[in-house]
gemmi code that builds the backbone of each chain (N, CA, C; Angstrom):
import gemmi

chains = {
    "A": [
        ("UNK", (26.721, -2.318, 7.256), (25.132, -2.184, 7.028), (24.708, -0.931, 7.699)),
        ("UNK", (24.205, -0.050, 6.861), (23.704, 1.472, 7.520), (22.726, 1.048, 8.714)),
        ("UNK", (22.913, 1.889, 9.714), (22.082, 1.926, 10.875), (21.603, 3.327, 11.339)),
        ("UNK", (20.386, 3.527, 11.922), (19.762, 4.691, 12.333), (19.146, 4.146, 13.661)),
        ("UNK", (19.457, 5.028, 14.674), (18.840, 4.700, 16.113), (18.288, 5.968, 16.311)),
        ("UNK", (16.858, 6.095, 16.698), (16.179, 7.160, 17.270), (15.757, 6.925, 18.767)),
        ("UNK", (15.845, 8.072, 19.504), (15.203, 7.918, 20.839), (14.763, 9.348, 21.375)),
        ("UNK", (13.622, 9.352, 22.078), (12.906, 8.063, 22.662), (12.333, 7.234, 21.531)),
        ("UNK", (11.709, 5.951, 21.808), (10.695, 5.625, 20.869), (9.490, 6.286, 21.022)),
        ("UNK", (9.221, 6.375, 22.224), (7.750, 7.345, 22.475), (7.829, 8.185, 23.440)),
        ("UNK", (7.198, 9.341, 23.165), (7.202, 10.412, 24.462), (5.818, 10.951, 24.536)),
        ("UNK", (5.422, 11.386, 25.853), (4.193, 11.753, 25.965), (4.299, 12.817, 26.841)),
        ("UNK", (3.638, 14.155, 26.295), (4.022, 15.566, 26.665), (2.414, 16.296, 27.074)),
        ("UNK", (2.483, 17.315, 27.550), (1.601, 18.421, 27.623), (1.762, 19.560, 26.419)),
        ("UNK", (0.587, 20.108, 26.397), (0.781, 21.303, 25.498), (1.415, 22.280, 26.180)),
        ("UNK", (2.690, 22.834, 25.440), (3.520, 23.893, 26.032), (4.748, 23.436, 26.160)),
        ("UNK", (5.023, 21.982, 26.300), (6.329, 21.627, 26.875), (7.098, 21.737, 25.625)),
        ("UNK", (8.421, 21.493, 25.697), (9.519, 21.501, 24.728), (10.076, 20.124, 24.673)),
        ("UNK", (10.241, 19.323, 23.517), (10.849, 18.312, 23.399), (12.006, 18.111, 22.562)),
        ("UNK", (12.894, 17.240, 22.726), (13.963, 17.148, 22.026), (13.978, 15.672, 21.549)),
        ("UNK", (14.003, 15.233, 20.307), (14.239, 13.958, 19.510), (15.488, 13.814, 19.082)),
        ("UNK", (16.088, 12.630, 19.229), (17.354, 12.246, 18.845), (17.527, 11.334, 17.620)),
        ("UNK", (18.684, 11.294, 17.257), (18.757, 10.469, 16.040), (20.326, 10.448, 15.951)),
        ("UNK", (20.906, 9.076, 15.908), (22.332, 8.685, 15.699), (22.391, 7.870, 14.580)),
        ("UNK", (23.456, 7.992, 13.789), (23.326, 7.262, 12.347), (24.636, 6.621, 12.058)),
        ("UNK", (24.879, 5.519, 11.317), (26.296, 5.202, 10.778), (25.703, 4.753, 9.222)),
        ("UNK", (26.058, 5.765, 8.197), (25.682, 5.611, 7.005), (26.873, 5.563, 6.053)),
        ("UNK", (26.983, 4.943, 4.920), (27.993, 4.673, 3.968), (27.852, 5.981, 3.391)),
        ("UNK", (28.796, 6.806, 2.862), (28.782, 7.750, 1.805), (27.832, 8.952, 2.397)),
        ("UNK", (27.945, 9.147, 3.595), (26.927, 10.186, 3.860), (26.830, 11.525, 3.116)),
        ("UNK", (25.416, 11.895, 2.775), (25.240, 13.115, 2.005), (24.533, 14.273, 2.958)),
        ("UNK", (23.442, 13.781, 3.491), (22.596, 14.619, 4.435), (21.809, 13.885, 5.204)),
        ("UNK", (21.050, 14.568, 5.985), (20.215, 14.080, 7.110), (18.857, 14.931, 6.957)),
        ("UNK", (17.641, 13.777, 6.841), (16.509, 14.488, 6.627), (15.469, 14.000, 7.894)),
        ("UNK", (14.582, 15.059, 8.226), (13.578, 14.848, 9.223), (12.254, 14.978, 8.394)),
        ("UNK", (11.355, 13.757, 8.783), (9.944, 13.800, 8.256), (9.126, 13.656, 9.317)),
        ("UNK", (7.716, 14.073, 9.274), (6.606, 13.937, 10.133), (5.553, 13.119, 9.560)),
        ("UNK", (5.085, 12.311, 10.089), (4.322, 11.210, 9.700), (2.803, 10.879, 10.643)),
        ("UNK", (1.983, 11.304, 9.967), (0.856, 11.572, 10.915), (-0.312, 10.395, 10.470)),
        ("UNK", (-0.363, 10.054, 9.288), (-1.341, 9.078, 8.913), (-0.372, 7.886, 8.068)),
        ("UNK", (-0.563, 8.292, 6.940), (0.448, 7.182, 5.799), (1.384, 8.093, 5.369)),
        ("UNK", (1.389, 9.298, 4.630), (2.614, 9.826, 3.960), (3.283, 10.469, 4.775)),
        ("UNK", (4.710, 10.306, 5.041), (5.350, 11.124, 5.577), (5.596, 12.443, 4.932)),
        ("UNK", (5.685, 13.660, 5.816), (5.697, 15.040, 5.219), (7.082, 15.604, 5.528)),
        ("UNK", (7.745, 16.128, 4.597), (9.414, 16.634, 4.658), (9.078, 17.858, 5.878)),
        ("UNK", (10.257, 17.712, 6.718), (10.533, 18.761, 7.526), (11.844, 19.775, 7.311)),
        ("UNK", (12.881, 19.051, 7.472), (14.508, 19.550, 7.117), (15.242, 18.567, 6.582)),
        ("UNK", (16.158, 19.384, 5.960), (17.265, 18.602, 5.361), (18.521, 19.517, 5.753)),
        ("UNK", (19.674, 18.495, 6.532), (20.517, 19.183, 7.078), (21.824, 18.513, 6.208)),
        ("UNK", (22.828, 19.322, 6.021), (24.019, 18.767, 5.120), (25.424, 19.347, 6.083)),
        ("UNK", (24.963, 20.333, 6.759), (26.256, 20.952, 7.488), (26.368, 20.738, 9.047)),
        ("UNK", (27.280, 20.460, 9.783), (27.440, 20.568, 11.201), (27.201, 21.917, 11.664)),
        ("UNK", (26.402, 21.975, 12.874), (26.477, 23.079, 13.670), (25.393, 24.416, 13.210)),
        ("UNK", (24.836, 23.864, 11.868), (24.200, 25.296, 11.373), (22.586, 24.636, 11.569)),
        ("UNK", (21.722, 25.668, 12.576), (20.681, 25.109, 12.589), (19.549, 25.399, 11.979)),
        ("UNK", (18.661, 24.767, 11.655), (17.696, 25.190, 10.628), (16.246, 25.340, 11.751)),
        ("UNK", (15.498, 26.248, 11.311), (14.322, 26.460, 11.962), (13.039, 26.703, 10.872)),
        ("UNK", (11.927, 26.241, 11.337), (10.615, 26.487, 10.618), (9.766, 26.511, 12.002)),
        ("UNK", (9.369, 27.894, 12.333), (8.346, 28.012, 13.444), (8.823, 27.470, 14.656)),
        ("UNK", (7.944, 26.574, 15.118), (8.534, 26.201, 16.566), (9.557, 24.803, 16.420)),
        ("UNK", (9.781, 24.578, 15.332), (10.592, 23.371, 15.036), (11.937, 23.867, 14.665)),
        ("UNK", (12.989, 23.081, 15.124), (14.437, 23.239, 14.715), (15.189, 22.125, 14.703)),
        ("UNK", (16.425, 22.134, 14.198), (16.981, 20.864, 14.056), (18.536, 21.369, 13.726)),
        ("UNK", (19.528, 20.460, 14.187), (20.906, 20.493, 13.968), (21.517, 19.245, 13.883)),
        ("UNK", (22.668, 19.434, 12.984), (23.327, 17.974, 12.653), (24.682, 18.427, 13.342)),
        ("UNK", (25.258, 17.346, 13.586), (26.709, 17.030, 14.106), (27.389, 15.825, 13.501)),
        ("UNK", (28.037, 16.021, 12.287), (28.700, 15.135, 11.609), (29.846, 14.472, 12.071)),
        ("UNK", (30.485, 14.941, 13.272), (31.613, 14.405, 13.496), (31.198, 13.208, 14.685)),
        ("UNK", (30.031, 13.608, 15.466), (29.628, 12.667, 16.476), (28.391, 11.715, 15.801)),
        ("UNK", (28.013, 12.018, 14.571), (26.930, 11.358, 13.755), (25.618, 11.332, 14.562)),
        ("UNK", (25.074, 12.551, 14.706), (23.796, 12.505, 15.206), (23.217, 13.918, 14.794)),
        ("UNK", (21.806, 13.771, 15.171), (21.042, 14.959, 14.877), (20.022, 15.072, 15.735)),
        ("UNK", (19.540, 16.281, 16.151), (18.304, 16.528, 16.941), (17.312, 17.326, 16.522)),
        ("UNK", (16.130, 16.990, 16.858), (15.156, 17.838, 16.299), (14.237, 18.283, 17.832)),
        ("UNK", (14.080, 19.666, 17.632), (13.567, 20.333, 18.869), (12.126, 20.784, 18.385)),
        ("UNK", (11.129, 20.701, 19.281), (9.831, 21.333, 19.237), (9.484, 21.874, 20.457)),
        ("UNK", (9.351, 23.184, 20.258), (9.111, 24.096, 21.430), (7.562, 24.224, 21.496)),
        ("UNK", (6.838, 24.706, 22.776), (5.715, 24.953, 22.894), (4.665, 24.057, 22.132)),
        ("UNK", (4.709, 22.742, 22.344), (4.024, 21.772, 21.553), (2.669, 22.109, 21.647)),
        ("UNK", (2.191, 21.673, 20.597), (0.706, 21.600, 20.418), (0.094, 20.159, 20.098)),
        ("UNK", (-1.304, 20.090, 20.183), (-1.665, 18.764, 20.149), (-1.691, 18.340, 18.375)),
        ("UNK", (-1.484, 19.107, 17.803), (-1.270, 18.814, 16.040), (-0.009, 18.665, 15.916)),
        ("UNK", (0.951, 18.549, 16.881), (2.548, 17.784, 16.819), (2.471, 16.694, 16.873)),
        ("UNK", (1.193, 15.911, 17.551), (1.181, 14.475, 17.845), (1.368, 13.814, 16.021)),
        ("UNK", (2.535, 12.873, 16.336), (2.688, 12.114, 14.876), (4.134, 11.437, 15.284)),
        ("UNK", (4.388, 10.687, 14.275), (5.642, 9.891, 14.581), (6.831, 10.677, 13.588)),
        ("UNK", (7.995, 10.832, 14.287), (9.027, 11.686, 13.576), (10.292, 10.854, 13.096)),
        ("UNK", (10.548, 10.838, 12.040), (11.505, 9.826, 11.395), (12.726, 10.713, 10.859)),
        ("UNK", (13.603, 10.082, 11.220), (15.167, 10.843, 10.947), (15.551, 9.642, 9.787)),
        ("UNK", (16.223, 10.277, 8.660), (16.404, 9.662, 7.441), (17.579, 10.036, 6.982)),
        ("UNK", (18.899, 9.731, 7.357), (20.098, 10.060, 6.815), (20.247, 9.505, 5.357)),
        ("UNK", (20.659, 10.450, 4.231), (20.785, 10.035, 2.762), (22.494, 9.614, 2.576)),
        ("UNK", (22.599, 8.445, 2.055), (23.812, 7.900, 1.588), (24.108, 7.288, 0.499)),
        ("UNK", (24.909, 6.804, 0.059), (25.168, 6.144, -1.246), (26.018, 6.690, -2.236)),
        ("UNK", (26.425, 6.241, -3.476), (27.133, 6.574, -4.442), (26.631, 7.471, -5.555)),
        ("UNK", (25.521, 6.801, -6.234), (24.969, 7.394, -7.316), (23.990, 8.228, -6.878)),
        ("UNK", (23.080, 8.013, -5.723), (21.895, 9.079, -5.460), (21.626, 8.446, -3.958)),
        ("UNK", (20.882, 9.886, -3.127), (20.813, 9.902, -1.830), (19.793, 8.780, -1.432)),
        ("UNK", (20.184, 7.394, -1.217), (19.194, 6.463, -0.767), (19.180, 6.783, 0.861)),
        ("UNK", (17.750, 6.770, 1.318), (17.473, 6.913, 2.497), (17.233, 5.819, 3.384)),
        ("UNK", (17.800, 5.791, 4.652), (17.475, 4.851, 5.754), (16.683, 5.386, 6.654)),
        ("UNK", (15.615, 4.768, 6.718), (14.693, 5.310, 7.991), (14.993, 4.776, 9.183)),
        ("UNK", (14.967, 5.656, 10.316), (15.041, 5.241, 11.688), (13.791, 4.732, 12.031)),
        ("UNK", (13.333, 4.018, 13.076), (12.333, 3.472, 13.668), (11.253, 4.444, 14.085)),
        ("UNK", (11.715, 5.628, 14.353), (10.705, 6.868, 14.596), (10.385, 6.916, 16.040)),
        ("UNK", (10.162, 8.182, 16.270), (9.811, 8.325, 17.830), (8.197, 9.082, 17.605)),
        ("UNK", (7.245, 8.218, 18.298), (6.106, 8.563, 18.518), (5.836, 9.696, 19.644)),
        ("UNK", (5.534, 10.732, 19.158), (5.035, 11.953, 19.986), (3.737, 12.130, 20.279)),
        ("UNK", (3.343, 12.266, 21.461), (1.692, 12.216, 21.922), (1.642, 13.766, 22.548)),
        ("UNK", (0.916, 14.378, 22.504), (0.884, 15.786, 23.033), (-0.473, 15.863, 23.442)),
        ("UNK", (-0.684, 15.857, 24.825), (-2.181, 16.084, 25.447), (-2.319, 17.447, 25.777)),
        ("UNK", (-3.722, 18.000, 25.453), (-4.170, 19.196, 25.834), (-3.797, 19.400, 27.415)),
    ],
    "B": [
        ("UNK", (7.626, 21.129, -3.975), (7.294, 20.025, -3.917), (6.685, 19.708, -4.974)),
        ("UNK", (5.966, 18.545, -4.905), (5.297, 17.988, -6.299), (3.784, 17.128, -5.790)),
        ("UNK", (2.960, 17.291, -6.597), (1.579, 16.299, -6.283), (1.589, 14.949, -6.833)),
        ("UNK", (1.756, 14.176, -5.927), (1.998, 12.610, -6.045), (0.406, 11.918, -5.813)),
        ("UNK", (-0.044, 11.308, -6.897), (-1.243, 10.503, -6.486), (-0.971, 8.918, -6.569)),
        ("UNK", (-1.513, 8.445, -5.654), (-1.180, 6.862, -5.399), (-2.463, 6.377, -5.196)),
        ("UNK", (-2.953, 5.242, -5.935), (-4.175, 4.266, -6.137), (-3.813, 2.840, -6.217)),
        ("UNK", (-4.536, 2.093, -5.327), (-5.642, 2.577, -4.397), (-4.886, 3.103, -3.102)),
        ("UNK", (-6.056, 3.841, -2.660), (-5.567, 4.157, -1.167), (-5.449, 2.881, -0.037)),
        ("UNK", (-6.696, 2.203, -0.373), (-6.675, 0.827, 0.428), (-7.137, -0.297, -0.249)),
        ("UNK", (-6.877, -1.555, 0.065), (-7.494, -2.488, -0.429), (-7.429, -3.591, 0.605)),
        ("UNK", (-8.277, -4.478, 0.281), (-8.317, -5.797, 0.801), (-8.252, -7.132, 0.105)),
        ("UNK", (-7.491, -8.085, 0.085), (-7.078, -8.967, -0.961), (-6.874, -10.260, -0.449)),
        ("UNK", (-7.329, -11.416, -1.026), (-7.207, -12.608, -0.798), (-5.871, -13.307, -0.979)),
        ("UNK", (-5.352, -14.031, -0.143), (-4.161, -14.599, -0.432), (-3.914, -15.185, -1.790)),
        ("UNK", (-2.672, -15.354, -2.394), (-2.545, -15.843, -3.453), (-2.992, -14.919, -4.626)),
        ("UNK", (-3.257, -13.768, -4.315), (-4.070, -12.939, -5.665), (-2.733, -11.866, -5.684)),
        ("UNK", (-2.726, -10.844, -6.842), (-1.844, -9.960, -6.827), (-2.620, -8.388, -6.937)),
        ("UNK", (-1.922, -7.598, -6.649), (-2.449, -6.136, -6.549), (-1.384, -5.258, -7.170)),
        ("UNK", (-1.816, -4.240, -7.961), (-1.036, -3.216, -8.703), (-1.396, -1.720, -8.210)),
        ("UNK", (-0.359, -1.363, -7.615), (-0.251, 0.079, -7.173), (0.187, 1.074, -8.298)),
        ("UNK", (-0.501, 2.097, -8.190), (-0.076, 3.203, -9.414), (0.319, 4.461, -8.442)),
        ("UNK", (1.296, 5.133, -9.200), (1.773, 6.252, -8.387), (2.189, 7.218, -9.729)),
        ("UNK", (1.366, 8.235, -9.606), (1.339, 9.361, -10.877), (2.058, 10.626, -10.208)),
        ("UNK", (2.897, 11.348, -10.859), (3.530, 12.641, -10.327), (3.091, 13.684, -11.303)),
        ("UNK", (3.113, 14.946, -10.728), (2.311, 16.135, -11.835), (3.579, 16.546, -12.527)),
        ("UNK", (4.811, 16.094, -12.253), (5.929, 16.631, -13.011), (7.002, 15.572, -13.296)),
        ("UNK", (7.847, 15.667, -14.545), (8.707, 14.651, -14.582), (9.953, 14.581, -13.864)),
        ("UNK", (10.115, 13.350, -13.340), (11.116, 13.086, -12.156), (11.796, 12.091, -12.719)),
        ("UNK", (13.127, 12.174, -12.304), (14.179, 11.009, -12.635), (14.039, 9.676, -11.728)),
        ("UNK", (13.990, 10.060, -10.257), (14.137, 8.998, -9.616), (12.524, 8.822, -8.742)),
        ("UNK", (12.204, 7.594, -8.690), (10.963, 7.150, -8.045), (11.322, 6.079, -7.095)),
        ("UNK", (10.877, 5.813, -6.135), (10.965, 4.915, -5.146), (9.965, 4.447, -4.704)),
        ("UNK", (9.866, 2.577, -4.251), (8.893, 2.348, -3.412), (9.362, 1.870, -1.910)),
        ("UNK", (8.244, 2.147, -1.107), (8.719, 1.557, 0.177), (7.584, 0.657, 0.857)),
        ("UNK", (8.013, -0.072, 1.781), (6.801, -0.738, 2.550), (7.054, -0.325, 3.944)),
        ("UNK", (5.876, -0.143, 4.583), (5.965, -0.043, 6.051), (4.942, -0.986, 6.580)),
        ("UNK", (5.478, -2.222, 7.249), (4.827, -3.275, 8.120), (4.166, -2.549, 9.233)),
        ("UNK", (3.168, -3.044, 9.760), (2.479, -2.687, 10.920), (3.597, -2.245, 12.239)),
        ("UNK", (3.329, -1.183, 12.753), (4.450, -0.700, 13.755), (5.910, -0.511, 13.453)),
        ("UNK", (5.953, -0.675, 12.154), (7.598, -0.491, 11.716), (7.935, 0.882, 10.982)),
        ("UNK", (9.317, 1.231, 10.624), (9.506, 2.037, 9.929), (9.684, 1.749, 8.542)),
        ("UNK", (9.889, 2.698, 7.573), (9.781, 2.496, 6.201), (10.961, 1.791, 5.782)),
        ("UNK", (11.018, 0.709, 4.876), (12.097, -0.170, 4.398), (12.124, 0.215, 2.939)),
        ("UNK", (13.011, 0.638, 2.151), (13.039, 0.681, 0.691), (12.971, -0.712, 0.033)),
        ("UNK", (11.966, -0.975, -1.041), (11.890, -2.236, -1.796), (12.797, -1.939, -3.035)),
        ("UNK", (12.689, -0.927, -3.659), (13.329, -0.622, -4.887), (13.387, 0.842, -5.319)),
        ("UNK", (14.343, 0.916, -6.215), (14.615, 2.304, -6.916), (13.880, 1.997, -8.274)),
        ("UNK", (13.188, 3.084, -9.082), (12.587, 2.683, -10.233), (13.001, 4.158, -11.084)),
        ("UNK", (14.002, 3.870, -12.009), (14.371, 4.863, -13.004), (13.787, 4.589, -14.239)),
        ("UNK", (13.345, 5.728, -14.998), (12.719, 5.475, -16.417), (13.911, 4.900, -17.296)),
        ("UNK", (13.374, 3.964, -17.987), (14.316, 3.452, -19.066), (15.272, 2.503, -18.622)),
        ("UNK", (15.195, 1.998, -17.291), (16.145, 0.777, -16.997), (15.165, 0.060, -16.183)),
        ("UNK", (15.678, -1.038, -15.613), (15.302, -1.969, -14.962), (15.462, -1.576, -13.445)),
        ("UNK", (14.505, -1.608, -12.501), (14.380, -1.352, -11.141), (15.712, -2.077, -10.182)),
        ("UNK", (16.131, -1.138, -9.434), (17.276, -1.800, -8.705), (16.458, -2.376, -7.468)),
        ("UNK", (16.688, -3.208, -6.954), (16.005, -3.847, -5.829), (16.905, -3.978, -4.601)),
        ("UNK", (16.214, -3.847, -3.229), (17.361, -3.795, -2.242), (17.004, -5.329, -1.324)),
        ("UNK", (18.005, -5.704, -0.765), (18.263, -6.866, -0.212), (17.107, -7.329, 0.350)),
        ("UNK", (16.610, -8.510, -0.027), (15.322, -9.144, 0.508), (14.167, -9.023, -0.158)),
        ("UNK", (14.383, -8.294, -1.254), (13.257, -7.881, -2.099), (13.553, -8.397, -3.773)),
        ("UNK", (12.657, -9.086, -4.160), (13.002, -9.646, -5.594), (11.992, -9.539, -6.599)),
        ("UNK", (12.370, -9.169, -7.886), (11.416, -8.785, -8.843), (10.163, -9.865, -9.231)),
        ("UNK", (10.335, -10.979, -8.806), (9.150, -12.003, -9.082), (7.919, -11.793, -8.010)),
        ("UNK", (8.535, -11.052, -6.964), (7.530, -10.888, -5.793), (6.743, -9.293, -5.919)),
        ("UNK", (7.916, -8.437, -6.464), (7.500, -7.078, -6.368), (7.922, -6.400, -7.994)),
        ("UNK", (7.217, -6.888, -9.051), (7.612, -6.514, -10.312), (6.982, -4.897, -10.628)),
        ("UNK", (7.957, -4.324, -10.917), (7.995, -2.831, -10.832), (7.767, -2.062, -12.545)),
        ("UNK", (6.920, -1.339, -13.075), (7.024, -0.872, -13.977), (7.351, 0.700, -14.100)),
        ("UNK", (8.124, 1.517, -15.074), (8.652, 2.871, -15.084), (8.436, 3.332, -16.613)),
        ("UNK", (7.213, 3.431, -17.149), (7.173, 3.567, -18.599), (7.449, 5.028, -18.709)),
        ("UNK", (7.446, 5.694, -18.112), (7.647, 7.489, -18.166), (8.217, 8.011, -17.058)),
        ("UNK", (8.312, 9.381, -17.415), (9.000, 10.230, -16.322), (8.124, 10.695, -15.298)),
        ("UNK", (6.828, 10.234, -15.526), (5.782, 10.736, -14.234), (4.816, 9.532, -13.866)),
        ("UNK", (5.519, 8.564, -14.044), (4.238, 7.295, -13.694), (5.133, 5.808, -13.481)),
        ("UNK", (4.664, 5.181, -12.212), (5.310, 3.917, -11.996), (4.353, 3.029, -11.240)),
        ("UNK", (4.313, 1.795, -11.426), (3.584, 0.827, -10.757), (4.175, -0.169, -10.204)),
        ("UNK", (4.001, -0.690, -8.558), (4.306, -1.849, -7.992), (3.314, -2.745, -8.208)),
        ("UNK", (3.641, -3.991, -8.209), (2.802, -5.087, -8.141), (3.157, -5.888, -6.937)),
        ("UNK", (2.187, -6.337, -6.033), (2.673, -7.124, -5.017), (1.936, -8.633, -5.531)),
        ("UNK", (2.863, -9.665, -5.781), (2.379, -10.803, -6.441), (2.238, -11.868, -5.211)),
        ("UNK", (1.192, -12.785, -5.955), (1.052, -13.898, -4.738), (0.861, -13.664, -3.356)),
        ("UNK", (0.150, -12.815, -3.150), (0.141, -12.267, -1.718), (-0.162, -13.440, -0.384)),
        ("UNK", (0.320, -13.133, 0.326), (0.144, -13.632, 1.675), (-0.210, -12.657, 2.932)),
        ("UNK", (-0.427, -13.155, 3.925), (-1.152, -12.002, 4.887), (0.195, -11.293, 5.679)),
        ("UNK", (1.372, -11.943, 5.283), (2.766, -11.365, 5.779), (3.038, -9.711, 4.952)),
        ("UNK", (2.290, -9.849, 3.729), (2.382, -8.947, 2.596), (1.394, -7.567, 3.334)),
        ("UNK", (0.892, -7.654, 4.308), (-0.175, -6.476, 4.750), (0.787, -5.519, 5.420)),
        ("UNK", (0.555, -4.436, 4.631), (1.628, -3.152, 5.073), (0.862, -2.062, 4.435)),
        ("UNK", (1.602, -0.979, 4.660), (1.426, 0.108, 3.711), (2.505, 0.240, 2.671)),
        ("UNK", (2.120, 0.552, 1.438), (3.077, 0.708, 0.534), (3.243, 2.290, -0.061)),
        ("UNK", (4.568, 2.697, -0.155), (4.274, 4.124, -0.336), (5.565, 4.470, -1.616)),
        ("UNK", (5.075, 5.335, -2.518), (6.055, 5.839, -3.479), (6.470, 7.011, -3.159)),
        ("UNK", (7.476, 7.387, -3.536), (8.300, 8.702, -3.500), (9.017, 9.005, -4.755)),
        ("UNK", (9.509, 10.429, -4.660), (10.035, 11.086, -5.793), (11.094, 11.825, -5.232)),
        ("UNK", (12.079, 12.115, -5.850), (13.167, 13.030, -5.755), (12.979, 14.064, -7.016)),
        ("UNK", (12.851, 15.191, -6.769), (12.609, 16.188, -7.730), (13.685, 16.619, -8.797)),
        ("UNK", (14.760, 16.707, -8.210), (15.939, 17.281, -8.955), (17.092, 17.725, -8.259)),
        ("UNK", (18.043, 18.346, -8.949), (19.134, 18.622, -8.372), (19.125, 19.742, -7.135)),
        ("UNK", (17.990, 20.889, -7.342), (18.048, 21.606, -6.159), (17.178, 21.165, -5.021)),
        ("UNK", (16.960, 20.116, -5.218), (16.158, 19.395, -3.849), (16.820, 18.168, -3.640)),
        ("UNK", (18.003, 18.161, -4.205), (18.485, 16.586, -4.243), (18.510, 16.106, -2.861)),
        ("UNK", (18.182, 14.570, -2.780), (18.193, 13.884, -1.532), (16.723, 13.927, -1.093)),
        ("UNK", (16.001, 15.040, -1.120), (14.653, 15.132, -0.664), (13.759, 14.263, -1.371)),
        ("UNK", (13.037, 13.478, -0.526), (11.961, 12.657, -1.264), (10.691, 12.914, -0.694)),
        ("UNK", (9.841, 13.232, -1.671), (8.245, 13.461, -1.267), (7.461, 12.322, -1.521)),
        ("UNK", (6.670, 12.070, -0.622), (5.916, 10.753, -0.590), (4.209, 11.036, -1.153)),
        ("UNK", (3.867, 9.951, -1.770), (2.494, 9.544, -2.033), (1.427, 9.365, -0.716)),
        ("UNK", (0.370, 9.320, -0.773), (-0.398, 9.171, 0.430), (-0.326, 7.708, 0.957)),
        ("UNK", (0.257, 6.811, 0.023), (0.273, 5.424, 0.373), (-0.928, 4.569, 0.139)),
        ("UNK", (-0.859, 3.242, 0.240), (-1.561, 2.299, -0.164), (-1.728, 1.377, 1.025)),
        ("UNK", (-2.760, 1.204, 1.911), (-3.026, 0.307, 3.153), (-3.350, -0.971, 2.260)),
        ("UNK", (-2.547, -1.983, 2.490), (-3.081, -3.479, 2.072), (-3.367, -4.301, 2.938)),
        ("UNK", (-4.167, -4.928, 3.078), (-4.608, -5.869, 3.949), (-4.994, -7.047, 3.277)),
        ("UNK", (-4.376, -8.587, 3.661), (-4.280, -9.578, 2.743), (-5.073, -10.771, 3.759)),
        ("UNK", (-5.785, -11.146, 3.439), (-6.702, -12.300, 4.480), (-6.486, -13.807, 3.872)),
    ],
}
model = gemmi.Model(1)
for chain_id, residues in chains.items():
    chain = gemmi.Chain(chain_id)
    for i, (resn, *xyz) in enumerate(residues, 1):
        res = gemmi.Residue()
        res.name, res.seqid = resn, gemmi.SeqId(i, " ")
        for name, pos in zip(("N", "CA", "C"), xyz):
            atom = gemmi.Atom()
            atom.name, atom.element = name, gemmi.Element(name[0])
            atom.pos, atom.b_iso = gemmi.Position(*pos), 0.0
            res.add_atom(atom)
        chain.add_residue(res)
    model.add_chain(chain)
structure = gemmi.Structure()
structure.add_model(model)
structure.setup_entities()
């Protein structure tokens, strides 16, 4: 059975802090790993990672994948209150298409 | 990305009734997905809906409870049948746009369902 574990489950920080969110996975026929941000209902896409060791960056967010150790991290630098959300990790696996298995998420709260 | 419209955005229903949720995309897509997110939980895939074929359901979900239609490449519906309070969840549709963005799923705004 596919398994995704995210840590920490929740995190409270102050604006300006840097946070690191972790995701470990066991997925059959691994294809890629995706990160999403969920603020209200709809998850919004952040990154897709397919290769080990290649950092993807978007502004203050960055992410990297280790396919040997089966984990990924999402870093957020200089956090802002607008970063408060649930961050979801979802490896894509399967044979005919990339079925996503979502982790339980990390609840990030950024205080002013 | 794509514009994905999901209706209704929320509803309150009586137990024993059924609700049909609609998902409309502004471009033709092959793969559409339906998820459930129970309170405080992560997203769980209900089924995959491909145009022209029967939906593929995940373990724990059955067609009688969650019938799905996919009449064309831009539209799908999910019905939650014979509802009970345990069906109170957010239901989300998502789409995969194509080869250049393979594996990336884009989500509709979701339907928040409360069953009394």
